[in-house]
C-alpha positions in Angstrom: 9.6 -25.3 -4.7 7.4 -22.0 -3.6 8.4 -20.9 0.0 6.4 -18.4 2.1 8.2 -14.9 2.3 10.2 -14.2 5.4 10.5 -10.9 7.2 10.0 -8.7 10.3 6.6 -7.9 11.5 5.5 -5.3 14.1 2.1 -6.0 15.7 0.6 -2.9 17.4 -2.5 -3.5 19.4 -3.8 -2.6 23.0 -5.8 -5.7 23.0 -3.3 -8.0 24.6 -4.9 -11.3 24.0 -5.5 -10.4 20.3 -1.9 -9.1 19.7 -0.7 -12.6 21.2 -3.1 -14.5 18.9 -1.7 -12.4 15.9 1.9 -13.1 17.0 1.3 -16.6 17.2 -0.1 -17.2 13.8 2.6 -14.9 12.3 5.3 -17.1 14.1 3.9 -20.2 12.7 4.3 -18.5 9.1 8.2 -18.2 9.8 7.9 -14.6 10.5 10.1 -12.6 13.1 7.4 -10.7 15.1 7.7 -7.9 17.7 4.6 -6.7 19.7 3.8 -3.2 21.2 0.6 -2.1 22.8 0.7 1.7 22.5 1.7 4.4 19.8 4.6 5.9 21.4 6.3 2.4 21.8 5.2 1.4 18.2 7.2 4.4 16.7 10.1 3.5 19.0 10.0 0.0 17.9 10.0 1.0 14.1 13.3 2.6 14.6 14.9 0.0 16.7 13.3 -3.2 14.9 12.9 -2.0 11.3 9.9 -4.0 10.3 8.9 -4.8 6.8 5.4 -4.9 8.0 3.5 -3.0 10.7 -0.1 -4.5 11.7 -1.4 -1.3 13.1 -4.6 -1.0 15.2 -6.5 2.1 14.5 -7.9 2.7 18.1 -4.9 2.8 20.1 -4.6 4.7 23.4 -2.6 8.0 23.4 -1.2 8.3 20.1 -3.9 6.6 18.0 -3.1 4.6 14.7 -3.5 7.4 12.3 -0.9 9.4 14.1 1.5 6.5 14.4 1.0 5.9 10.8 1.8 9.7 9.9 4.9 9.5 12.1 6.3 6.3 10.9 6.0 7.4 7.3 8.7 9.9 8.1 11.2 7.2 9.3 10.3 4.1 7.4 9.1 2.6 4.2 7.6 -0.4 5.8 4.1 -1.7 4.7 1.2 -0.8 6.8 -1.8 -3.1 7.4 -4.3 -1.1 9.6 -6.6 -2.8 11.8 -10.1 -1.0 12.4 -12.7 -2.1 15.0 -15.5 -0.4 13.0 -16.7 -1.2 9.6 -16.7 2.6 9.0 -15.9 4.0 5.5 -14.4 7.2 7.0 -11.9 5.2 9.3 -10.7 3.2 6.3 -10.3 6.3 4.1 -8.5 8.2 6.7 -5.9 5.3 7.3 -5.3 5.0 3.8 -4.9 8.7 3.2 -1.9 8.8 5.8 0.1 6.2 4.2 -1.5 2.6 5.1 -1.4 0.3 2.3 -4.3 -1.9 3.4 -6.8 -2.5 6.1 -8.8 -5.3 7.8 -12.0 -4.8 9.8 -12.3 -6.6 13.0 -13.3 -9.3 13.6 -11.1 -11.0 11.1 -9.7 -14.3 10.2 -6.0 -14.7 11.6 -5.3 -16.8 8.5 -6.6 -14.1 6.3 -4.3 -11.4 8.2 -1.3 -13.7 7.7 -2.0 -14.0 4.0 -2.2 -10.2 3.7 1.2 -10.0 5.3 2.8 -12.4 3.2 1.4 -10.7 0.1 2.8 -7.5 1.4 6.3 -9.2 1.8 6.2 -10.4 -1.7 6.5 -6.5 -2.7 9.6 -4.5 -2.6 9.6 -2.0 0.3 11.9 0.8 -1.1 10.7 3.6 -3.6 13.1 6.4 -3.7 12.0 9.2 -5.9 15.4 10.7 -6.0 17.2 7.5 -7.1 19.1 8.0 -10.5 17.4 7.1 -13.7 18.0 3.7 -15.2 16.5 1.7 -18.1 14.8 -1.5 -17.9 16.0 -4.5 -19.7 14.3 -3.3 -23.0 16.0 0.1 -22.7 12.4 1.7 -22.5 10.4 3.7 -20.2 6.6 4.2 -20.0 5.8 7.6 -21.5 2.5 9.2 -21.4 2.6 12.9 -22.6 5.1 14.4 -20.1 4.6 11.7 -17.6 7.6 9.2 -17.4 7.3 5.9 -15.5 10.6 4.1 -15.1 9.5 0.8 -13.8 13.1 -0.7 -13.4 14.3 2.4 -11.3 10.8 2.8 -9.6 10.9 6.5 -10.6 8.1 8.6 -11.9 8.7 12.2 -13.4 6.0 14.7 -14.4 7.4 17.6 -16.6 10.9 16.7 -15.6 10.0 16.8 -11.9 10.2 13.7 -9.7 6.9 12.6 -8.1 7.2 10.9 -4.7 4.6 7.7 -4.7 4.2 5.2 -2.2 4.8 1.7 -3.3 1.0 0.9 -3.7 0.6 4.2 -5.8 3.7 3.3 -8.0 2.5 -0.3 -8.7 -1.1 0.8 -9.5 0.3 3.6 -11.8 2.6 0.9 -13.5 -0.3 -1.6 -13.9 -2.4 1.0 -15.6 0.4 2.3 -17.8 1.4 -1.1 -19.0 -2.1 -1.7 -20.0 -2.7 1.6 -22.1 -6.2 2.2 -23.5 -7.3 -1.1 -21.6 -9.9 -0.7 -18.8 -8.8 -2.5 -15.6 -11.6 -3.4 -13.1 -10.8 -2.9 -9.4 -10.7 -6.8 -9.0 -8.0 -6.8 -11.8 -6.0 -4.0 -10.0 -6.2 -5.8 -6.5 -4.9 -9.0 -8.2 -2.1 -7.2 -9.9 -1.1 -4.9 -7.0 -2.0 -6.5 -3.8 -1.5 -10.1 -4.9 -4.7 -11.2 -3.1 -8.3 -12.3 -3.7 -10.8 -9.6 -4.3 -12.8 -8.6 -1.1 -15.2 -6.2 -2.7 -13.9 -3.1 -1.0 -13.9 -0.5 -3.9 -12.3 2.0 -1.7 -9.3 0.2 -1.3 -8.5 1.0 -5.0 -10.4 4.3 -5.2 -8.6 6.0 -2.4 -5.1 5.2 -3.7 -6.1 6.2 -7.3 -7.3 9.5 -5.8 -4.0 10.1 -4.1 -2.2 9.4 -7.4 -4.2 11.8 -9.3 -3.6 14.6 -6.7 0.2 14.0 -6.9 -0.1 14.2 -10.8 -2.4 17.3 -10.7 -4.8 15.1 -12.7 -8.4 16.4 -12.5 -10.8 13.5 -12.3 -13.4 15.6 -14.2 -11.0 16.4 -17.0 -8.4 13.6 -16.7 -5.1 13.7 -18.7 -3.9 10.4 -17.6 -6.2 8.2 -15.4 -9.7 8.0 -16.5 -12.6 6.6 -14.6 -14.8 4.1 -16.2 -17.9 4.2 -14.2 -19.1 1.0 -12.7 -16.1 -0.8 -14.2 -12.7 0.5 -13.1 -9.8 2.7 -14.5 -8.0 3.2 -17.9 -4.8 5.1 -18.9 -5.4 6.9 -22.3 -8.4 7.6 -24.3 -9.3 4.0 -25.2 -10.0 2.5 -28.5 
């Protein structure tokens, strides 16, 4: 029988009533929840509560959500679901660029937010690029030129040097590398990586792909690894 994932969730929002509403829905889903209403308290709670997921409002007083996300990325590998009050493309891209995994625009359905949190909890938190290399069950790694993707160890090397990727970046890279020469649409990548229904938000995929390319020194205009198929999605390899 399938059961909902369990875990610890930190809710950070200065709107007390909204934070209380989110807390109630997450409690009903069987999750352990802590609530904070400002950025400084949020960073302290990440250290003490060690959440698996942080639901983080972008527009916090004092230390805003962007700075909170930047700071917590130095002390925690938790998932970050960012809340933004404006349907503003720039806000979303900035949030993802500092390490957020996903975002929800206010107003939102509390049930949808719970579903997003549960999808995050089904994914592993930890990715340590310095972990020793290990082989998967078949004794194989994914090798594309001098790029080596070790799925079992969750380790990526380029030219023999370790590449530090976030969980989302690693899972996107694995999804593409395990389907060589095949074009994967954004909707397919969302289903594979985020384990949620496609919402039509192209930038959720595009921004993370951009971050992977930067870390792999992969020029989008002349790519070695990840090719953009305009109007469709992405592909590893030259295609057949």
